[in-house]
Phi, psi and omega in degrees: 000127176261154187242126169256122177247129178246122178261112181111119179250043173271211184300303185295312183298318180293317178299317181297316180300317181293314184289318183284330178299329180277348185242344176270143177297119182295332178281345183249341184225133167259151178235124175239132177239135188239133170212161188285341181208181182251028180249114175264124183255133171277090190295329175301337179289340179305325182303325186271343184299316181299339182258012175073019185263340173232143177260171177304316184293336182280345183242002181230130173219171180283135179298316190295337181290345180259003181258141185280163171301141180095001174247126180273114180261124180243129172267111183196162177254131181281129175275308178192168175248128172263090186289338177288326181263357182059049182224137170260125179258124180265157183296333181276007176097349178288154181234134178243112174281150180218153169263324174227140182235134173242121177263116182224044186269007169069205180219151182224152177287141181236080182300333181291349180284345178253117182304135174095341185296318183267006187267072170102326184255002180296127183063020171243302172235357178240125185223163168231167171230017178270004168232154180295320178298319179294318180297321180290321177294321179295325177302318179293321180293321180295326178297332181269352182285127180235332180194172177116201185245117178257116183250127174255125193226133174254125181288304184196154174267152004274156175227159172298134178047082186296346177271349184301321177299323175294316179301315179301318181297315179297317180292324177296317177301313180297316182295318179294321178296317181293334176275353178078022183236013183300325182287349179258355181240122177271124180260130181231134179245120186242125185221148174282349180282170178268007177197188184292334182215177187277344185243143190301312184296310180293323180297318179296317181293312182290323176297321176297324178293324175295318177301314181301327182268008178057044175266126176287140184236132175241112182259170178052036183261106179261105188289137175260321181193167169250132174262098186291331181290319179268356184052068187217134167273136181235127181265170178294334177267018171071017168287149181232138179232115180281155177213154166257320175228121182252125172250104186252145170255103185293171171306133176260140179218155175286179185296143182295329181296335178298318178293316181297336182269356182070028184254354190241175173269197185292342177253016178068023173265144185276120176294125181224165168292124188290346179267324185250344181070015176277137178307142177284350185249327185231135186278359178234024179233127175243154171230127188232152181073213185291348184285344184267172180259018182298146183279056179231166178300141174272078186227157181300327180294325178295318176301314182299306184294323180291325178296322179302319178285320185300317188300311179295320178299317181299316181295323175293319183298313183287344175273001179080017181258156173297144177282120187268342181276150179222109178289137185255010180080019185300131176218142164222142188220131168283140178240101178298132183239005179091167178058033177069029179229165177203159170260170171225134175238145183220123186200175178211196182305320191255340186239127181281165176301133182230158175289162179148205181239153181211141357273349183256133178298142180069324185270316184083239010277359182273143175259135178269133178058031176219135179287123177217158174292323181299318178299319179298315178296326176297320179295317180294322181291337185296332179300316178295317180299320181299309184290323192256342182237306187294303183299317179292356177082019178283155182297137174246125187283055176228139181291136179292326179265143182291142177244144175276354180299129179089353181265152182242121174288138179297143184296330177224162180297129180263125176249153184280117183245008181299127184277127177283133177254114180288140183230047186288332186244136173288133177290134182265000000 
């Protein structure tokens, strides 16, 4: 009997367990999946929690209910992996031998990595929404907000779902308008990027949307520290941005055991071949989803599309055959923009988000890089699809690899012309 061990029962790990249990010989392979608890979180739902649109119960379910018969689920914390001995060592002293290992432990926000964030104002005037606890605390703070300066801040890339800070900003603008206090709250968007997004076409479109909503934008802001007493963000080039309420996206990092195991880079992500997701160091270790260092968005869609390629590759790999599949970094993301509308972006390693229709040319029904009600409904419907189709490993009628069909190349090169508004001084 050979052993497949999967570390992490999130999106990627759960999908892999479901798909491989149906395709691996039960008499020849055991599958064990390990996670620290039995709570599976629908992380895209965190975005809606601060605005009272999703409850705790709508975004949390038991992990084990999504795992098939024949998969051994263990609640435990990983201490480290001894990749030379093919053993996973757990904190409680148990040892799991493996023939093949899949690391799918994701990425988590680390607010303590930025000086000052946790020093007195954490969950008082400084919040995050990349954890459920943070989103729920932020919901309470927003209810008390009546005026002042609301700053949305990204510490550094990569982060889970890189469009989520923009979505939060758009939804905050919409929420403040509906409460009748938008003119009393100054919205500021602070990013280490040179524009609203990483790619020119999407950056121009999203930056224009920030302009339309009168959101002040501070680009190329590399934070050095937060001054909690003065309520100030301070950059390495000594720029300062004041806030009354700070919504920060902390530095994201992979699991600590990855570092202890000597398997990761400086952010604890596992270096892998970006096409096959196989470790660059060990021939029986894969890293899937947010746990790897592939140059793609750390988003649920990337986990989904990459797993589709991974499963066939894995079966070829254990059969001693060359892996024939090549993941292209495909990602698509709904971008909530407020007022019951959303955009959709679709891209991969080589092609930036472009306008057009998705998934069918001319028909859609989704519009790319355009705000529509249909896109918004698609985002809301995805929660049901996630729980009932995606996690159980059922087929999703979308191509794993990105297609240019239905997309429109811009007629001329689009350069980012969004004007940065410096916000160094608090208005008196």
